[in-house]
Each structure stands twice: as structure tokens, then as C-alpha cells.
C-alpha positions in Angstrom: -14.0 31.6 -23.3 -17.2 30.3 -24.4 -17.7 27.6 -21.6 -20.6 25.9 -23.5 -17.9 24.3 -25.8 -16.7 21.0 -25.4 -13.1 20.9 -24.1 -11.5 18.8 -26.5 -8.0 18.8 -24.5 -9.7 16.3 -21.8 -8.0 13.0 -22.9 -9.8 9.6 -21.4 -6.9 7.2 -20.3 -8.7 3.7 -20.1 -7.1 0.7 -19.4 -7.0 -2.1 -22.3 -9.0 -4.4 -19.7 -11.2 -1.7 -19.0 -11.9 -1.1 -22.8 -12.0 -5.1 -23.3 -14.8 -5.7 -20.5 -16.9 -2.7 -21.4 -16.7 -4.0 -25.1 -17.8 -7.8 -23.9 -20.5 -6.4 -22.7 -22.0 -3.4 -24.9 -20.2 -4.0 -28.7 -19.6 -1.0 -30.1 -21.4 1.2 -27.7 -20.9 5.3 -28.2 -20.9 6.7 -24.2 -22.2 10.0 -24.4 -20.8 10.6 -20.9 -17.3 10.4 -22.5 -18.3 13.6 -24.0 -19.9 15.0 -21.1 -18.0 13.7 -17.9 -14.8 12.0 -19.4 -12.8 12.4 -15.8 -15.6 10.5 -13.9 -16.1 7.9 -17.1 -12.0 7.6 -16.6 -12.2 6.8 -12.8 -15.3 4.6 -12.9 -14.6 2.5 -16.0 -10.8 1.6 -15.0 -12.4 0.8 -11.2 -15.1 -1.3 -12.6 -14.4 -2.8 -15.3 -10.5 -3.4 -14.7 -9.7 -3.2 -11.1 -13.0 -4.8 -9.6 -13.2 -7.5 -12.1 -9.6 -8.7 -11.5 -10.6 -9.5 -8.1 -11.9 -13.2 -7.6 -12.9 -15.5 -10.1 -16.7 -14.7 -10.5 -17.8 -15.2 -14.2 -19.1 -12.8 -16.4 -22.6 -14.0 -16.5 -23.0 -14.5 -12.3 -21.5 -11.1 -12.3 -24.2 -9.5 -14.6 -27.3 -11.4 -13.0 -26.0 -10.2 -9.2 -25.9 -6.7 -11.0 -29.2 -7.1 -12.2 -30.4 -8.2 -9.1 -28.5 -5.0 -7.1 -30.2 -2.5 -9.6 -33.6 -3.8 -8.7 -33.1 -3.8 -5.0 -31.2 0.1 -5.5 -34.1 1.3 -7.8 -31.4 2.4 -10.4 -33.9 1.8 -13.4 -31.9 3.3 -16.1 -28.6 1.3 -14.8 -31.3 -1.7 -15.1 -32.2 -1.1 -18.6 -28.8 -0.9 -19.7 -27.2 -4.0 -17.8 -30.4 -6.2 -19.2 -29.0 -5.5 -22.7 -25.3 -6.5 -21.6 -26.6 -9.6 -19.7 -28.7 -10.7 -23.0 -25.5 -9.8 -24.7 -23.0 -12.2 -22.7 -25.7 -15.1 -22.5 -28.0 -14.7 -19.6 -31.2 -15.9 -21.1 -34.4 -14.1 -21.0 -35.9 -16.6 -18.9 -33.0 -15.9 -16.2 -33.7 -12.0 -16.5 -37.5 -12.8 -15.8 -36.9 -14.9 -12.9 -34.3 -12.5 -11.3 -37.1 -9.9 -11.3 -39.8 -12.5 -10.2 -37.2 -13.6 -7.1 -37.3 -9.4 -6.4 -41.0 -9.2 -5.9 -41.1 -10.9 -2.0 -37.7 -8.9 -1.0 -38.4 -5.7 -2.8 -41.8 -5.6 -3.0 -44.0 -5.2 -6.2 -44.5 -1.6 -6.1 -40.8 -0.9 -6.9 -40.5 -3.9 -9.1 -43.2 -3.3 -11.6 -41.5 -0.5 -13.6 -38.3 -3.1 -14.1 -40.5 -5.4 -15.3 -42.1 -3.1 -17.8 -38.4 -1.9 -19.0 -37.4 -5.6 -19.2 -40.5 -6.4 -21.6 -39.7 -3.4 -23.7 -36.0 -4.6 -24.3 -37.6 -7.9 -25.0 -39.9 -6.4 -27.6 -37.3 -4.6 -29.0 -35.0 -7.6 -29.4 -37.8 -9.6 -30.8 -38.0 -11.8 -27.6 -41.6 -13.1 -27.5 -43.4 -12.5 -24.4 -45.0 -14.3 -22.5 -42.0 -16.3 -21.7 -42.4 -20.1 -20.9 -44.2 -20.8 -17.4 -41.9 -21.9 -14.5 -44.1 -22.3 -12.0 -43.9 -25.7 -10.5 -46.6 -25.4 -7.6 -50.3 -25.3 -7.1 -52.5 -23.4 -4.8 -52.6 -27.0 -3.0 -49.0 -27.5 -2.7 -47.3 -24.0 -2.5 -47.1 -24.2 1.4 -45.7 -27.7 1.9 -43.0 -26.9 -1.1 -41.9 -23.5 0.1 -41.9 -25.2 4.0 -39.4 -27.9 2.5 -36.8 -25.5 0.7 -36.9 -23.3 3.8 -35.7 -26.1 5.8 -33.4 -27.4 2.8 -31.7 -23.8 3.2 -32.1 -22.5 6.8 -32.6 -26.0 8.8 -34.3 -26.7 11.8 -34.3 -23.1 12.6 -37.6 -22.7 10.7 -39.5 -25.1 13.2 -38.0 -22.5 16.0 -39.5 -19.7 14.3 -42.7 -21.4 14.0 -42.6 -22.4 18.0 -41.5 -18.9 18.9 -43.9 -16.6 16.9 -46.8 -15.3 18.6 -50.3 -16.3 17.6 -51.0 -13.1 16.1 -48.2 -13.0 13.8 -47.9 -16.9 12.8 -49.6 -15.9 9.7 -46.6 -14.1 8.4 -44.5 -17.2 9.1 -46.9 -18.8 6.7 -46.6 -16.4 4.3 -42.8 -16.4 4.3 -43.2 -20.5 3.4 -46.0 -20.2 0.9 -45.5 -17.3 -0.9 -41.5 -16.2 -0.4 -40.3 -19.4 -0.7 -43.4 -21.7 -2.0 -44.4 -19.4 -5.2 -40.7 -18.1 -6.0 -38.0 -20.3 -4.7 -40.0 -23.4 -6.1 -40.0 -22.1 -9.7 -37.8 -23.3 -12.6 -34.9 -20.9 -14.4 -32.9 -20.3 -11.4 -31.2 -23.2 -9.0 -31.5 -23.0 -5.5 -27.8 -21.6 -5.0 -28.3 -19.0 -7.4 -31.8 -17.8 -5.9 -29.7 -17.5 -2.4 -26.9 -15.6 -4.1 -29.5 -12.8 -6.0 -31.3 -12.6 -2.5 -28.1 -11.8 -0.6 -27.5 -9.3 -3.6 -30.3 -7.4 -3.0 -30.3 -7.3 0.7 -26.8 -6.0 0.7 -28.0 -3.4 -1.9 -31.0 -2.3 -0.1 -29.5 -0.6 3.3 -30.9 -1.5 6.8 -31.8 -5.3 6.2 -28.5 -6.3 8.3 -30.1 -9.3 10.2 -31.9 -10.6 6.9 -28.4 -10.4 5.4 -26.7 -12.5 8.3 -29.7 -15.0 7.9 -28.9 -15.4 4.2 -25.2 -15.3 4.4 -25.9 -18.8 6.5 -28.5 -19.9 4.0 -26.0 -19.1 1.4 -23.3 -21.3 3.1 -25.8 -24.1 3.8 -26.7 -24.6 0.0 -23.0 -24.5 -0.8 -22.0 -20.8 -1.8 -19.2 -20.0 0.4 -17.6 -17.0 1.7 -15.2 -16.6 -0.8 -18.1 -16.5 -3.3 -20.0 -14.2 -1.2 -17.3 -11.8 -0.9 -16.5 -12.0 -4.8 -20.4 -10.7 -5.2 -20.0 -8.2 -2.5 -16.7 -6.8 -4.6 -18.6 -6.9 -7.7 -21.5 -5.0 -6.8 -19.2 -2.2 -4.8 -19.0 0.0 -7.5 -22.8 0.3 -8.0 -23.9 0.4 -4.1 -21.0 2.3 -2.7 -18.8 1.9 0.5 -21.0 2.1 3.2 -23.3 -0.9 2.2 -20.0 -2.7 0.8 -18.8 -2.3 4.5 -22.2 -2.9 6.3 -22.1 -6.0 4.0 -18.5 -7.3 4.8 -19.2 -6.8 8.4 -22.2 -9.0 8.5 -20.2 -12.1 6.5 -17.1 -11.4 9.0 -19.8 -11.8 11.9 -21.3 -14.8 10.2 -18.2 -16.7 9.0 -15.5 -15.4 11.3 -12.0 -15.0 9.7 
């Protein structure tokens, strides 16, 4: 038997929902993986594009935005490019794609985000989306700290004052960076509302691993801005196929500790 020849006897049995949901994201897409790894595609597509999507009520656009954030945090550059095209196909705007990238910088780090920026720019160019996009900044060097601190307190409440009070003098600059940079430079931007930004941050944190303390803080932040436990569980479920079970279970454990059943 010549093992280099494709096995024509392997038939992929995809559900109607899996086919429909996949087609919505990538119309007329021909998968090479169906030829090389048909059994994996059958299992994954039926799970990710049918079984998982049937859980909860997360709309397609929001689901794609959370997956984009997750792929950045997971450093899944190839998958990110595939989902940028899918996101644009279902109505995520170029500005929203960019703002997800910018939102990831203070959490993932620019050294891990820069290649994703270049990848998005390449896709935009291929789709005749003119760069640079319209600016979304709302702060100045003079107002970034004040506005950032205000958003911090809006999301997390009085604990921010306690963090400043408890900070050792030689570490106070980190608290100020959080207010001015993480929140002042990024959360104040137009293009995404605060509820969406907090949900994106949650998606990034649960995808990174080893961030349980921050996950718990941002679970409470999400609750404070109107994203309830059901929404967070929906997002966690939709990310499961992309981040795996260990990080999903860690996220659920954090959810149940912050918001008991």
C-alpha cells in the first residue's frame, strides 16, 4: 500500500449546524485540513461550531471579538488571522478589530502583540481597508491619569483608593501606571464601550494562564459594569475549544469563588 496517497475512504460527518455556522464565518472556504486530518476536523467542527455554540445566547459578533482577544493572549497568530477575516465577515468593524489589539497591549505586552498588529494590517490592506484608521483617543498627556483613575473607580470602586493607600512607597509608581496607562491610555478610547473592554480583558486573562488573581479582580469588574455571571460563563464556554480544558476549568473555579452558586 502506498501510504503517501490520500485515504479516500474517510468520510467527514459534519452536522448541519456545524456547516451552517462555519459557512457564516468563512463563506465558500475550502479547508486543506479536511484532506489531511479529516477525523480531527469532524470532531472539532462538530464540537466548536455546533455543540458549543448551542450553549448560551452569545451573539456571533461578540463571540468573534472574544475569540480574537483570546488568540492574541494565546499567541495563536495563524488562528488570529483566520478569525480576523471571519470577524470582518460578520460585522465586526475594522476599528473594533484595532481596539481589541490596542486593549491587549497593557495585558499581553507589546512584544507579544506587535506581530498581531502587522497581521491585521496585512488583512486590512488585502481587503482595501485604508490605514491608518480614524483616531479613537480621548485623552491628553495632561488628562490621562485623571480620566484613567475615574474609569478604574467606575469599574472597581473604592478598592482603588485602598490599593493606593496600601502600596509601598517604592511601588506606588506601578499604581500610577495602572491609572494613567492601562486605564487612561486604553480604557478611555472610543470604538468599544467599557462593558466590552472588560469582557475582552476577561477573555485575555483566562487565555493566558497563571493570572488567577487578576481574573478574579476582573470578574468583579465585569459584574460592576453590568456583565453578569451568565455572560462570563457563556464567554468561557465559547473559548473552551481554543484555550483547552485546564484554563477553562481554572476560569470557572475563579467565577464560582467570586460569584457563588
